[in-house]
N, CA, C and O of each residue as an XYZ file, in Angstrom:
928
protein
N     -14.419    -36.596     -8.640
C     -13.681    -35.475     -8.068
C     -12.312    -35.366     -8.746
O     -11.528    -36.314     -8.684
N     -12.005    -34.238     -9.390
C     -10.722    -34.111    -10.086
C      -9.556    -34.073     -9.109
O      -9.682    -33.566     -7.995
N      -8.444    -34.603     -9.530
C      -7.237    -34.579     -8.717
C      -6.612    -33.185     -8.781
O      -7.015    -32.359     -9.601
N      -5.638    -32.926     -7.925
C      -4.939    -31.632     -7.927
C      -4.268    -31.407     -9.269
O      -4.300    -30.303     -9.812
N      -3.655    -32.466     -9.806
C      -2.986    -32.324    -11.103
C      -3.989    -31.973    -12.196
O      -3.714    -31.132    -13.052
N      -5.139    -32.611    -12.166
C      -6.167    -32.329    -13.163
C      -6.661    -30.886    -13.046
O      -6.918    -30.229    -14.055
N      -6.793    -30.397    -11.808
C      -7.192    -29.002    -11.597
C      -6.150    -28.048    -12.167
O      -6.490    -27.069    -12.831
N      -4.900    -28.335    -11.908
C      -3.818    -27.488    -12.403
C      -3.793    -27.483    -13.927
O      -3.619    -26.432    -14.545
N      -3.964    -28.640    -14.525
C      -3.960    -28.728    -15.990
C      -5.139    -27.954    -16.584
O      -5.007    -27.304    -17.621
N      -6.297    -28.034    -15.910
C      -7.482    -27.320    -16.393
C      -7.270    -25.812    -16.326
O      -7.583    -25.092    -17.274
N      -6.738    -25.339    -15.202
C      -6.479    -23.903    -15.030
C      -5.451    -23.426    -16.049
O      -5.566    -22.332    -16.603
N      -4.454    -24.257    -16.285
C      -3.402    -23.893    -17.239
C      -3.978    -23.688    -18.634
O      -3.460    -22.887    -19.412
N      -5.035    -24.402    -18.948
C      -5.684    -24.249    -20.251
C      -6.668    -23.073    -20.257
O      -6.744    -22.329    -21.235
N      -7.412    -22.910    -19.173
C      -8.491    -21.917    -19.148
C      -8.015    -20.486    -18.906
O      -8.544    -19.554    -19.511
N      -7.016    -20.297    -18.027
C      -6.623    -18.944    -17.634
C      -6.112    -18.100    -18.803
O      -6.554    -16.961    -18.955
N      -5.190    -18.615    -19.643
C      -4.726    -17.786    -20.775
C      -5.858    -17.364    -21.702
O      -5.852    -16.251    -22.227
N      -6.823    -18.245    -21.903
C      -7.963    -17.910    -22.763
C      -8.872    -16.873    -22.093
O      -9.340    -15.937    -22.741
N      -9.114    -17.049    -20.800
C      -9.991    -16.137    -20.065
C      -9.441    -14.718    -20.070
O     -10.208    -13.758    -20.149
N      -8.130    -14.574    -19.986
C      -7.506    -13.236    -19.940
C      -7.742    -12.441    -21.215
O      -7.700    -11.211    -21.198
N      -7.987    -13.129    -22.309
C      -8.140    -12.459    -23.601
C      -9.585    -12.080    -23.920
O      -9.848    -11.420    -24.925
N     -10.514    -12.494    -23.071
C     -11.918    -12.230    -23.366
C     -12.285    -10.790    -23.047
O     -11.639    -10.134    -22.230
N     -13.342    -10.310    -23.710
C     -13.834     -8.951    -23.471
C     -14.331     -8.800    -22.044
O     -14.119     -7.767    -21.409
N     -14.989     -9.832    -21.545
C     -15.497     -9.793    -20.169
C     -14.356     -9.583    -19.187
O     -14.483     -8.794    -18.250
N     -13.253    -10.274    -19.387
C     -12.108    -10.128    -18.483
C     -11.555     -8.714    -18.547
O     -11.267     -8.112    -17.512
N     -11.404     -8.175    -19.759
C     -10.817     -6.843    -19.906
C     -11.690     -5.759    -19.302
O     -11.175     -4.807    -18.716
N     -13.008     -5.888    -19.436
C     -13.901     -4.824    -18.969
C     -14.406     -5.040    -17.541
O     -14.524     -4.086    -16.771
N     -14.700     -6.284    -17.191
C     -15.299     -6.551    -15.890
C     -14.288     -6.945    -14.825
O     -14.629     -6.974    -13.643
N     -13.084     -7.243    -15.201
C     -12.072     -7.624    -14.218
C     -10.915     -6.628    -14.237
O     -10.698     -5.901    -13.268
N     -10.179     -6.600    -15.342
C      -8.985     -5.761    -15.407
C      -9.329     -4.284    -15.241
O      -8.644     -3.576    -14.504
N     -10.370     -3.810    -15.909
C     -10.719     -2.396    -15.816
C     -11.186     -2.028    -14.410
O     -10.893     -0.935    -13.925
N     -11.900     -2.923    -13.761
C     -12.339     -2.658    -12.385
C     -11.139     -2.565    -11.450
O     -11.108     -1.710    -10.565
N     -10.157     -3.431    -11.638
C      -8.957     -3.368    -10.817
C      -8.195     -2.074    -11.067
O      -7.654     -1.481    -10.134
N      -8.151     -1.634    -12.320
C      -7.508     -0.349    -12.626
C      -8.216      0.791    -11.906
O      -7.569      1.676    -11.345
N      -9.533      0.769    -11.922
C     -10.309      1.815    -11.255
C     -10.081      1.781     -9.738
O      -9.980      2.826     -9.096
N     -10.002      0.604     -9.190
C      -9.771      0.470     -7.747
C      -8.403      0.994     -7.346
O      -8.224      1.464     -6.223
N      -7.439      0.918     -8.250
C      -6.074      1.327     -7.941
C      -5.896      2.835     -7.961
O      -4.822      3.324     -7.613
N      -6.921      3.591     -8.360
C      -6.816      5.048     -8.365
C      -6.320      5.597     -9.683
O      -5.997      4.844    -10.602
N      -6.262      6.916     -9.769
C      -5.949      7.554    -11.046
C      -4.553      7.233    -11.561
O      -4.313      7.280    -12.767
N      -3.625      6.906    -10.653
C      -2.274      6.555    -11.103
C      -2.153      5.073    -11.449
O      -1.163      4.645    -12.043
N      -3.164      4.295    -11.073
C      -3.214      2.861    -11.410
C      -1.937      2.137    -10.985
O      -1.336      1.382    -11.749
N      -1.556      2.392     -9.757
C      -0.312      1.835     -9.233
C      -0.474      0.375     -8.814
O      -1.571     -0.083     -8.493
N       0.636     -0.333     -8.827
C       0.709     -1.712     -8.349
C       0.199     -1.770     -6.915
O       0.556     -0.925     -6.094
N      -0.631     -2.758     -6.609
C      -1.218     -2.859     -5.273
C      -0.231     -3.386     -4.236
O      -0.544     -3.419     -3.045
N       0.958     -3.800     -4.676
C       1.994     -4.209     -3.732
C       2.945     -3.051     -3.431
O       2.999     -2.578     -2.296
N       3.690     -2.595     -4.427
C       4.725     -1.583     -4.194
C       4.194     -0.151     -4.272
O       4.804      0.755     -3.705
N       3.075      0.070     -4.961
C       2.491      1.398     -5.159
C       3.444      2.359     -5.858
O       3.270      3.575     -5.785
N       4.446      1.815     -6.531
C       5.404      2.664     -7.234
C       5.190      2.574     -8.741
O       4.893      3.576     -9.392
N       5.339      1.389     -9.284
C       5.181      1.200    -10.727
C       3.700      1.061    -11.091
O       2.861      0.764    -10.241
N       3.405      1.281    -12.357
C       2.033      1.140    -12.828
C       1.663     -0.339    -12.884
O       2.448     -1.171    -13.341
N       0.463     -0.652    -12.416
C      -0.020     -2.024    -12.501
C      -0.280     -2.407    -13.945
O      -0.978     -1.690    -14.662
N       0.270     -3.520    -14.375
C       0.180     -3.900    -15.784
C      -0.590     -5.195    -16.020
O      -0.959     -5.493    -17.155
N      -0.834     -5.963    -14.970
C      -1.472     -7.258    -15.192
C      -2.192     -7.695    -13.919
O      -2.028     -7.102    -12.852
N      -2.994     -8.748    -14.063
C      -3.715     -9.315    -12.931
C      -2.825    -10.322    -12.222
O      -2.256    -11.218    -12.844
N      -2.718    -10.163    -10.936
C      -1.902    -11.021    -10.085
C      -2.806    -11.837     -9.169
O      -3.834    -11.347     -8.702
N      -2.418    -13.083     -8.914
C      -3.137    -13.927     -7.969
C      -2.438    -13.852     -6.621
O      -1.271    -14.227     -6.501
N      -3.148    -13.369     -5.606
C      -2.560    -13.305     -4.266
C      -2.168    -14.710     -3.820
O      -1.020    -14.942     -3.442
N      -3.119    -15.655     -3.860
C      -2.788    -17.071     -3.687
C      -2.369    -17.565     -5.073
O      -3.211    -17.620     -5.970
N      -1.112    -17.924     -5.278
C      -0.601    -18.240     -6.617
C      -1.404    -19.335     -7.314
O      -1.903    -20.266     -6.683
N      -1.513    -19.196     -8.632
C      -2.387    -20.112     -9.361
C      -1.838    -21.529     -9.467
O      -2.619    -22.479     -9.498
N      -0.537    -21.699     -9.524
C      -0.006    -23.061     -9.650
C      -0.262    -23.899     -8.392
O      -0.765    -25.017     -8.512
N       0.062    -23.409     -7.204
C      -0.206    -24.219     -6.009
C      -1.680    -24.240     -5.600
O      -2.131    -25.169     -4.931
N      -2.434    -23.198     -6.012
C      -3.828    -23.090     -5.566
C      -4.757    -22.864     -6.759
O      -5.357    -21.796     -6.873
N      -4.885    -23.845     -7.645
C      -5.688    -23.674     -8.863
C      -7.163    -23.396     -8.573
O      -7.848    -22.769     -9.381
N      -7.652    -23.861     -7.424
C      -9.072    -23.659     -7.097
C      -9.402    -22.190     -6.822
O     -10.575    -21.817     -6.785
N      -8.365    -21.344     -6.626
C      -8.591    -19.933     -6.324
C      -8.364    -19.021     -7.527
O      -8.478    -17.801     -7.400
N      -8.054    -19.569     -8.655
C      -7.659    -18.766     -9.809
C      -8.738    -17.785    -10.250
O      -8.429    -16.661    -10.645
N      -9.983    -18.195    -10.187
C     -11.065    -17.340    -10.668
C     -11.861    -16.685     -9.531
O     -12.964    -16.184     -9.752
N     -11.306    -16.692     -8.329
C     -11.946    -16.013     -7.211
C     -11.658    -14.514     -7.286
O     -10.500    -14.104     -7.366
N     -12.709    -13.702     -7.260
C     -12.541    -12.256     -7.397
C     -11.636    -11.689     -6.299
O     -10.774    -10.858     -6.584
N     -11.818    -12.124     -5.056
C     -11.036    -11.582     -3.948
C      -9.569    -12.007     -3.995
O      -8.757    -11.525     -3.206
N      -9.232    -12.900     -4.910
C      -7.843    -13.337     -5.035
C      -7.098    -12.588     -6.138
O      -5.920    -12.851     -6.382
N      -7.776    -11.661     -6.799
C      -7.175    -10.959     -7.938
C      -6.710     -9.565     -7.535
O      -7.452     -8.809     -6.908
N      -5.472     -9.233     -7.903
C      -4.873     -7.935     -7.611
C      -4.298     -7.343     -8.891
O      -4.025     -8.060     -9.855
N      -4.121     -6.035     -8.886
C      -3.398     -5.367     -9.965
C      -1.947     -5.223     -9.519
O      -1.677     -4.673     -8.451
N      -1.022     -5.706    -10.322
C       0.384     -5.678     -9.914
C       1.286     -5.317    -11.084
O       0.913     -5.472    -12.247
N       2.477     -4.834    -10.757
C       3.480     -4.536    -11.779
C       4.282     -5.799    -12.071
O       4.244     -6.761    -11.304
N       4.996     -5.787    -13.168
C       5.763     -6.977    -13.555
C       6.879     -7.274    -12.558
O       7.208     -8.436    -12.322
N       7.465     -6.221    -11.968
C       8.554     -6.428    -11.012
C       8.096     -7.196     -9.784
O       8.762     -8.134     -9.347
N       6.967     -6.800     -9.232
C       6.456     -7.493     -8.048
C       5.978     -8.894     -8.399
O       6.129     -9.819     -7.602
N       5.398     -9.056     -9.591
C       4.959    -10.389    -10.008
C       6.135    -11.345    -10.128
O       6.066    -12.486     -9.673
N       7.214    -10.875    -10.741
C       8.405    -11.728    -10.894
C       9.011    -12.064     -9.534
O       9.424    -13.198     -9.290
N       9.057    -11.069     -8.657
C       9.673    -11.281     -7.350
C       8.891    -12.309     -6.536
O       9.479    -13.164     -5.876
N       7.585    -12.222     -6.586
C       6.740    -13.111     -5.792
C       6.649    -14.498     -6.413
O       6.819    -15.500     -5.717
N       6.386    -14.566     -7.701
C       6.257    -15.854     -8.369
C       5.220    -16.736     -7.692
O       4.123    -16.279     -7.370
N       5.566    -17.993     -7.478
C       4.669    -18.938     -6.813
C       5.005    -19.100     -5.335
O       4.448    -19.963     -4.657
N       5.906    -18.278     -4.845
C       6.257    -18.371     -3.428
C       5.125    -17.803     -2.579
O       4.611    -16.721     -2.864
N       4.747    -18.519     -1.558
C       3.616    -18.087     -0.740
C       3.677    -18.791      0.618
O       2.938    -19.749      0.847
N       4.537    -18.333      1.507
C       4.699    -18.997      2.808
C       3.453    -18.846      3.683
O       2.762    -17.828      3.637
N       3.188    -19.862      4.465
C       2.057    -19.881      5.390
C       2.566    -20.097      6.814
O       3.630    -20.678      7.025
N       1.784    -19.618      7.789
C       2.165    -19.866      9.177
C       1.659    -21.242      9.616
O       1.158    -22.017      8.802
N       1.795    -21.529     10.887
C       1.427    -22.852     11.393
C      -0.067    -23.141     11.273
O      -0.484    -24.298     11.319
N      -0.874    -22.086     11.120
C      -2.318    -22.266     10.969
C      -2.761    -22.089      9.513
O      -3.936    -21.860      9.225
N      -1.789    -22.203      8.608
C      -2.042    -22.118      7.161
C      -2.597    -20.749      6.742
O      -3.391    -20.660      5.806
N      -2.179    -19.697      7.431
C      -2.550    -18.340      7.061
C      -1.384    -17.697      6.311
O      -0.228    -17.952      6.651
N      -1.657    -16.872      5.301
C      -0.580    -16.271      4.509
C       0.357    -15.413      5.351
O      -0.082    -14.686      6.243
N       1.638    -15.506      5.062
C       2.632    -14.648      5.687
C       3.014    -13.491      4.772
O       3.998    -12.791      5.010
N       2.218    -13.301      3.721
C       2.343    -12.147      2.842
C       1.180    -11.214      3.149
O       0.035    -11.657      3.235
N       1.468     -9.918      3.316
C       0.419     -8.944      3.598
C      -0.541     -8.882      2.417
O      -0.113     -8.747      1.270
N      -1.823     -8.978      2.691
C      -2.851     -8.835      1.664
C      -3.246     -7.359      1.600
O      -3.906     -6.868      2.516
N      -2.859     -6.638      0.543
C      -3.123     -5.195      0.489
C      -4.600     -4.845      0.383
O      -4.973     -3.689      0.582
N      -5.448     -5.822      0.074
C      -6.885     -5.534     -0.027
C      -7.611     -5.720      1.295
O      -8.744     -5.265      1.449
N      -6.971     -6.384      2.253
C      -7.670     -6.727      3.492
C      -6.911     -6.328      4.752
O      -7.475     -6.358      5.846
N      -5.643     -5.956      4.616
C      -4.823     -5.657      5.787
C      -4.136     -4.317      5.638
O      -3.828     -3.885      4.528
N      -3.898     -3.661      6.765
C      -3.154     -2.405      6.785
C      -1.664     -2.742      6.857
O      -1.207     -3.288      7.862
N      -0.901     -2.426      5.810
C       0.529     -2.766      5.824
C       1.272     -2.196      7.024
O       2.259     -2.774      7.480
N       0.792     -1.044      7.542
C       1.500     -0.415      8.665
C       1.295     -1.158      9.978
O       1.912     -0.815     10.986
N       0.439     -2.167      9.979
C       0.346     -3.044     11.147
C       1.548     -3.982     11.211
O       1.827     -4.574     12.254
N       2.258     -4.113     10.089
C       3.350     -5.079      9.999
C       4.682     -4.458      9.579
O       5.734     -5.068      9.770
N       4.646     -3.256      9.011
C       5.848     -2.628      8.484
C       6.107     -1.282      9.158
O       5.189     -0.622      9.647
N       7.371     -0.898      9.169
C       7.771      0.408      9.699
C       8.511      1.172      8.604
O       9.369      0.621      7.914
N       8.167      2.432      8.461
C       8.833      3.308      7.489
C       9.855      4.159      8.221
O       9.522      4.839      9.192
N      11.102      4.122      7.757
C      12.165      4.938      8.339
C      12.333      6.197      7.493
O      12.929      6.119      6.419
N      11.831      7.359      7.931
C      11.884      8.576      7.112
C      13.296      8.982      6.709
O      13.499      9.525      5.624
N      14.273      8.722      7.574
C      15.640      9.147      7.286
C      16.249      8.391      6.115
O      17.077      8.940      5.389
N      15.852      7.144      5.922
C      16.442      6.318      4.870
C      15.461      5.969      3.758
O      15.876      5.650      2.644
N      14.162      6.025      4.050
C      13.154      5.629      3.069
C      12.883      4.130      3.048
O      12.022      3.666      2.300
N      13.612      3.370      3.864
C      13.457      1.913      3.887
C      12.203      1.488      4.641
O      11.751      2.161      5.567
N      11.659      0.358      4.222
C      10.643     -0.336      4.998
C      11.316     -1.471      5.752
O      12.134     -2.199      5.189
N      10.977     -1.620      7.011
C      11.489     -2.711      7.817
C      10.318     -3.359      8.551
O       9.266     -2.736      8.693
N      10.478     -4.589      9.018
C       9.394     -5.208      9.799
C       9.193     -4.454     11.112
O      10.161     -3.990     11.714
N       7.960     -4.331     11.554
C       7.691     -3.713     12.847
C       8.174     -4.612     13.980
O       8.213     -5.836     13.856
N       8.535     -3.980     15.072
C       8.947     -4.719     16.270
C       7.704     -5.185     17.012
O       6.752     -4.424     17.185
N       7.718     -6.439     17.450
C       6.607     -6.998     18.205
C       7.011     -7.165     19.669
O       7.873     -7.976     20.005
N       6.368     -6.378     20.526
C       6.705     -6.443     21.947
C       6.412     -7.827     22.533
O       7.119     -8.297     23.424
N       5.363     -8.467     22.020
C       4.958     -9.773     22.568
C       6.034    -10.833     22.369
O       6.236    -11.690     23.230
N       6.721    -10.775     21.237
C       7.731    -11.787     20.931
C       9.157    -11.278     21.162
O      10.102    -12.063     21.241
N       9.296     -9.957     21.269
C      10.625     -9.386     21.427
C      11.439     -9.413     20.151
O      12.661     -9.261     20.186
N      10.769     -9.606     19.018
C      11.465     -9.648     17.731
C      10.679     -8.935     16.654
O       9.682     -8.269     16.934
N      11.133     -9.079     15.418
C      10.457     -8.408     14.321
C       9.216     -9.182     13.893
O       9.111    -10.393     14.091
N       8.280     -8.445     13.302
C       7.026     -9.030     12.848
C       7.281    -10.034     11.719
O       7.912     -9.705     10.715
N       6.792    -11.239     11.896
C       7.040    -12.302     10.924
C       6.410    -11.982      9.571
O       7.040    -12.177      8.531
N       5.173    -11.493      9.578
C       4.501    -11.182      8.310
C       5.209    -10.034      7.597
O       5.332    -10.049      6.373
N       5.672     -9.043      8.348
C       6.425     -7.947      7.739
C       7.714     -8.437      7.108
O       8.052     -8.036      5.994
N       8.445     -9.311      7.816
C       9.705     -9.839      7.293
C       9.484    -10.685      6.048
O      10.217    -10.537      5.069
N       8.490    -11.570      6.063
C       8.233    -12.415      4.899
C       7.790    -11.572      3.695
O       8.170    -11.865      2.561
N       7.003    -10.546      3.934
C       6.558     -9.682      2.834
C       7.737     -8.980      2.183
O       7.819     -8.921      0.956
N       8.639     -8.455      2.976
C       9.814     -7.772      2.428
C      10.750     -8.751      1.726
O      11.376     -8.405      0.724
N      10.848     -9.968      2.247
C      11.693    -10.979      1.599
C      11.103    -11.398      0.252
O      11.842    -11.634     -0.703
N       9.777    -11.489      0.174
C       9.123    -11.903     -1.062
C       9.110    -10.800     -2.106
O       9.334    -11.051     -3.291
N       8.848     -9.585     -1.664
C       8.674     -8.462     -2.595
C       9.864     -7.529     -2.513
O       9.790     -6.464     -1.901
N      10.959     -7.932     -3.132
C      12.166     -7.124     -3.146
C      11.974     -5.706     -3.651
O      12.627     -4.795     -3.141
N      11.087     -5.471     -4.654
C      10.896     -4.115     -5.161
C      10.451     -3.103     -4.106
O      10.595     -1.899     -4.317
N       9.917     -3.562     -2.983
C       9.483     -2.626     -1.946
C      10.639     -1.786     -1.413
O      10.427     -0.680     -0.915
N      11.854     -2.304     -1.517
C      13.016     -1.550     -1.051
C      14.057     -1.333     -2.140
O      15.242     -1.172     -1.849
N      13.610     -1.329     -3.401
C      14.519     -0.961     -4.481
C      14.845      0.529     -4.387
O      14.058      1.309     -3.850
N      15.992      0.912     -4.903
C      16.474      2.288     -4.768
C      15.478      3.311     -5.304
O      15.227      4.330     -4.660
N      14.910      3.048     -6.480
C      13.976      4.007     -7.068
C      12.720      4.162     -6.218
O      12.180      5.261     -6.093
N      12.256      3.053     -5.634
C      11.067      3.098     -4.785
C      11.378      3.863     -3.502
O      10.558      4.648     -3.025
N      12.552      3.632     -2.953
C      12.967      4.347     -1.742
C      13.008      5.849     -1.997
O      12.525      6.633     -1.180
N      13.585      6.251     -3.130
C      13.661      7.670     -3.459
C      12.275      8.274     -3.637
O      12.023      9.397     -3.200
N      11.375      7.530     -4.278
C      10.017      8.008     -4.447
C       9.317      8.166     -3.112
O       8.589      9.135     -2.895
N       9.537      7.217     -2.219
C       8.921      7.264     -0.890
C       9.415      8.478     -0.103
O       8.630      9.153      0.564
N      10.711      8.750     -0.184
C      11.260      9.901      0.529
C      10.746     11.219     -0.050
O      10.495     12.169      0.692
N      10.589     11.276     -1.376
C      10.068     12.491     -2.005
C       8.642     12.772     -1.537
O       8.287     13.920     -1.267
N       7.833     11.727     -1.442
C       6.465     11.892     -0.949
C       6.474     12.349      0.509
O       5.700     13.225      0.894
N       7.344     11.759      1.311
C       7.444     12.135      2.719
C       7.782     13.624      2.866
O       7.201     14.319      3.699
N       8.727     14.104      2.049
C       9.101     15.522      2.130
C       7.944     16.424      1.710
O       7.746     17.489      2.294
N       7.179     16.004      0.699
C       6.035     16.821      0.267
C       4.963     16.869      1.350
O       4.342     17.910      1.565
N       4.746     15.756      2.027
C       3.788     15.746      3.129
C       4.252     16.672      4.250
O       3.451     17.409      4.825
N       5.533     16.632      4.555
C       6.078     17.518      5.578
C       5.869     18.982      5.203
O       5.444     19.791      6.029
N       6.173     19.313      3.950
C       6.044     20.712      3.517
C       4.592     21.179      3.579
O       4.321     22.327      3.931
N       3.663     20.292      3.240
C       2.253     20.665      3.285
C       1.839     21.026      4.706
O       1.145     22.020      4.918
N       2.262     20.223      5.681
C       1.907     20.482      7.076
C       2.659     21.694      7.603
O       2.084     22.512      8.321
N       3.929     21.821      7.259
C       4.721     22.973      7.702
C       4.126     24.276      7.171
O       4.104     25.285      7.876
N       3.646     24.251      5.935
C       3.026     25.442      5.360
C       1.788     25.863      6.127
O       1.558     27.051      6.357
N       0.990     24.875      6.523
C      -0.204     25.194      7.315
C       0.174     25.749      8.679
O      -0.400     26.744      9.122
N       1.135     25.117      9.353
C       1.540     25.575     10.682
C       2.088     26.992     10.636
O       1.827     27.799     11.527
N       2.847     27.286      9.594
C       3.394     28.635      9.443
C       2.275     29.646      9.232
O       2.286     30.720      9.833
N       1.312     29.310      8.384
C       0.206     30.221      8.110
C      -0.653     30.444      9.353
O      -1.105     31.558      9.615
N      -0.872     29.375     10.111
C      -1.728     29.485     11.296
C      -1.059     30.265     12.412
O      -1.740     30.797     13.289
N       0.286     30.343     12.392
C       1.018     31.070     13.432
C       1.144     32.556     13.143
O       1.493     33.331     14.033
N       0.867     32.959     11.921
C       1.011     34.360     11.543
C      -0.204     35.150     12.017
O      -1.343     34.822     11.682
N       0.052     36.183     12.792
C      -1.052     36.991     13.330
C      -1.815     37.712     12.234
O      -3.017     37.944     12.358
N      -1.123     38.064     11.168
C      -1.761     38.807     10.069
C      -1.780     37.969      8.797
O      -1.502     38.455      7.700
N      -2.109     36.729      8.972
C      -2.116     35.833      7.812
C      -3.104     36.320      6.766
O      -4.167     36.844      7.097
N      -2.748     36.144      5.509
C      -3.619     36.579      4.410
C      -4.834     35.675      4.278
O      -5.894     36.100      3.820
N      -4.669     34.438      4.681
C      -5.780     33.492      4.555
C      -6.230     33.043      5.937
O      -5.446     33.065      6.886
N      -7.458     32.647      6.051
C      -7.980     32.153      7.314
C      -7.433     30.755      7.570
O      -6.898     30.103      6.673
N      -7.580     30.310      8.818
C      -7.139     28.962      9.159
C      -7.871     27.928      8.325
O      -7.286     26.927      7.913
N      -9.148     28.169      8.078
C      -9.943     27.241      7.284
C      -9.404     27.120      5.866
O      -9.298     26.020      5.325
N      -9.064     28.256      5.268
C      -8.522     28.227      3.906
C      -7.163     27.547      3.882
O      -6.861     26.778      2.969
N      -6.337     27.835      4.899
C      -5.015     27.212      4.968
C      -5.141     25.700      5.152
O      -4.369     24.930      4.581
N      -6.117     25.288      5.952
C      -6.345     23.856      6.159
C      -6.794     23.188      4.871
O      -6.326     22.098      4.542
N      -7.698     23.830      4.139
C      -8.170     23.260      2.872
C      -7.020     23.092      1.894
O      -6.954     22.105      1.162
N      -6.109     24.070      1.887
C      -4.954     23.990      0.998
C      -4.034     22.843      1.418
O      -3.535     22.101      0.573
N      -3.815     22.702      2.716
C      -2.978     21.598      3.208
C      -3.601     20.255      2.852
O      -2.909     19.348      2.389
N      -4.901     20.130      3.067
C      -5.582     18.871      2.763
C      -5.483     18.543      1.277
O      -5.278     17.386      0.909
N      -5.626     19.552      0.423
C      -5.524     19.326     -1.022
C      -4.138     18.791     -1.375
O      -4.016     17.833     -2.137
N      -3.102     19.408     -0.825
C      -1.732     18.979     -1.125
C      -1.474     17.570     -0.611
O      -0.799     16.780     -1.271
N      -2.008     17.253      0.562
C      -1.813     15.917      1.126
C      -2.467     14.858      0.245
O      -1.865     13.819     -0.028
N      -3.692     15.115     -0.199
C      -4.395     14.133     -1.011
C      -3.733     13.982     -2.384
O      -3.723     12.885     -2.943
N      -3.191     15.049     -2.922
C      -2.489     14.958     -4.206
C      -1.182     14.196     -4.068
O      -0.690     13.609     -5.032
N      -0.622     14.208     -2.864
C       0.679     13.605     -2.605
C       0.573     12.199     -2.054
O       1.593     11.537     -1.862
N      -0.622     11.731     -1.799
C      -0.832     10.497     -1.044
C      -0.451      9.254     -1.835
O      -1.321      8.527     -2.315
N       0.857      9.008     -1.971
C       1.386      7.795     -2.583
C       2.046      6.937     -1.519
O       2.421      7.431     -0.455
N       2.185      5.670     -1.804
C       2.868      4.706     -0.937
C       2.174      4.527      0.415
O       2.742      3.912      1.317
N       0.969      5.048      0.568
C       0.272      4.919      1.849
C       0.886      5.752      2.953
O       0.601      5.523      4.128
N       1.732      6.723      2.596
C       2.445      7.476      3.622
C       1.573      8.509      4.331
O       1.881      8.896      5.458
N       0.501      8.958      3.702
C      -0.403      9.866      4.406
C      -1.052      9.129      5.573
O      -1.200      9.682      6.663
N      -1.435      7.884      5.338
C      -2.025      7.099      6.411
C      -0.999      6.835      7.504
O      -1.327      6.898      8.689
N       0.234      6.540      7.119
C       1.291      6.320      8.112
C       1.532      7.581      8.935
O       1.803      7.503     10.134
N       1.433      8.750      8.285
C       1.741     10.008      8.946
C       0.659     10.475      9.908
O       0.956     11.131     10.907
N      -0.594     10.142      9.613
C      -1.698     10.650     10.434
C      -2.407      9.580     11.258
O      -3.120      9.896     12.211
N      -2.213      8.318     10.893
C      -2.865      7.234     11.617
C      -1.837      6.313     12.265
O      -2.051      5.809     13.368
N      -0.727      6.099     11.578
C       0.299      5.190     12.075
C       1.366      5.880     12.895
O       1.126      6.924     13.502
N       2.553      5.281     12.907
C       3.639      5.764     13.753
C       4.192      7.114     13.318
O       4.883      7.782     14.087
N       3.891      7.516     12.087
C       4.399      8.788     11.597
C       3.851      9.992     12.333
O       4.435     11.073     12.267
N       2.741      9.825     13.032
C       2.159     10.959     13.760
C       3.044     11.410     14.915
O       2.824     12.477     15.488
N       4.050     10.598     15.259
C       4.993     10.994     16.303
C       6.198     11.732     15.728
O       7.061     12.193     16.475
N       6.257     11.843     14.406
C       7.352     12.550     13.741
C       6.940     14.003     13.487
O       5.753     14.311     13.375
N       7.931     14.886     13.397
C       7.651     16.272     13.036
C       7.477     16.399     11.528
O       8.131     15.684     10.769
N       6.611     17.294     11.089
C       5.796     18.261     11.835
C       4.413     17.727     12.228
O       3.564     18.482     12.702
N       4.192     16.417     12.026
C       2.861     15.851     12.265
C       2.481     15.876     13.745
O       1.318     16.084     14.091
N       3.485     15.661     14.626
C       3.172     15.685     16.055
C       2.824     17.104     16.509
O       2.013     17.274     17.419
N       3.430     18.132     15.883
C       3.085     19.509     16.224
C       1.663     19.835     15.777
O       0.921     20.510     16.491
N       1.289     19.356     14.602
C      -0.084     19.554     14.131
C      -1.060     18.860     15.071
O      -2.103     19.417     15.412
N      -0.722     17.651     15.486
C      -1.582     16.886     16.394
C      -1.738     17.596     17.733
O      -2.824     17.609     18.312
N      -0.653     18.187     18.223
C      -0.676     18.847     19.528
C      -1.369     20.205     19.474
O      -2.153     20.543     20.361
N      -1.079     20.978     18.438
C      -1.586     22.355     18.364
C      -2.970     22.475     17.734
O      -3.707     23.419     18.018
N      -3.324     21.509     16.871
C      -4.624     21.564     16.186
C      -5.256     20.172     16.191
O      -5.456     19.586     15.127
N      -5.571     19.640     17.358
C      -6.062     18.254     17.444
C      -7.336     18.008     16.643
O      -7.501     16.928     16.076
N      -8.233     18.977     16.584
C      -9.483     18.756     15.840
C      -9.227     18.661     14.344
O      -9.866     17.869     13.652
N      -8.286     19.470     13.839
C      -7.945     19.396     12.418
C      -7.149     18.125     12.116
O      -7.328     17.508     11.067
N      -6.285     17.747     13.029
C      -5.516     16.512     12.857
C      -6.461     15.315     12.756
O      -6.298     14.457     11.889
N      -7.443     15.268     13.645
C      -8.402     14.161     13.621
C      -9.231     14.157     12.344
O      -9.601     13.097     11.840
N      -9.520     15.348     11.824
C     -10.245     15.417     10.559
C      -9.413     14.821      9.431
O      -9.944     14.108      8.579
N      -8.126     15.103      9.420
C      -7.241     14.534      8.400
C      -7.133     13.023      8.552
O      -7.055     12.302      7.557
N      -7.128     12.540      9.785
C      -7.087     11.096     10.015
C      -8.252     10.390      9.327
O      -8.087      9.315      8.750
N      -9.412     10.998      9.395
C     -10.590     10.408      8.759
C     -10.490     10.449      7.235
O     -10.976      9.550      6.549
N      -9.864     11.484      6.720
C      -9.753     11.650      5.267
C      -8.815     10.617      4.661
O      -9.104     10.064      3.600
N      -7.694     10.353      5.327
C      -6.657      9.494      4.733
C      -6.832      8.021      5.065
O      -6.116      7.195      4.498
N      -7.739      7.652      5.948
C      -7.923      6.235      6.293
C      -8.304      5.418      5.068
O      -8.498      4.206      5.169
């Protein structure tokens, strides 16, 4: 049975070579690019383009997980540098970093539309902030970098305008387009704008209580629910 040091030394030799193989480029890296969508964004910040394969469980402390498919993410260099080998665990040895492939970030984070900042969600059970949300923000500084904040706010405004446009069209007695056509147009704009996971926050998470999303929910509940299914 190899020791931990022997495992680490083996991974240190094998991983750089594996990354250069054709199989890795086509069957691993390309699949991760496809999973990340047409913009191929980092699976952590969703702002910068993903440039390399990241290990959710870091390879130095956890060499046995280096070649596990479910441990591989597409990430940008900024998030990779910020995270490094840091990987805090709770008392039951569960990660305190949000896994973007298995968890909904909005279960742990709150988006403040007025500022664009992400903050940990409040936990009523403990009377404090969510531990996983706080550790994730502490580890991944780029999540609240100025450029990312500005991008997040721009997306939020576009989502608002898309919904406001539909509400305005649906309120006009002599609208040029039917409600169905106006809804299709709103849905198209929302899907084109769906960066940073904010469409999901707006229709599934706490954002549905913000305007104009709460008005859409109140006045057109069947259409709102249809959008919820689309953005999940």
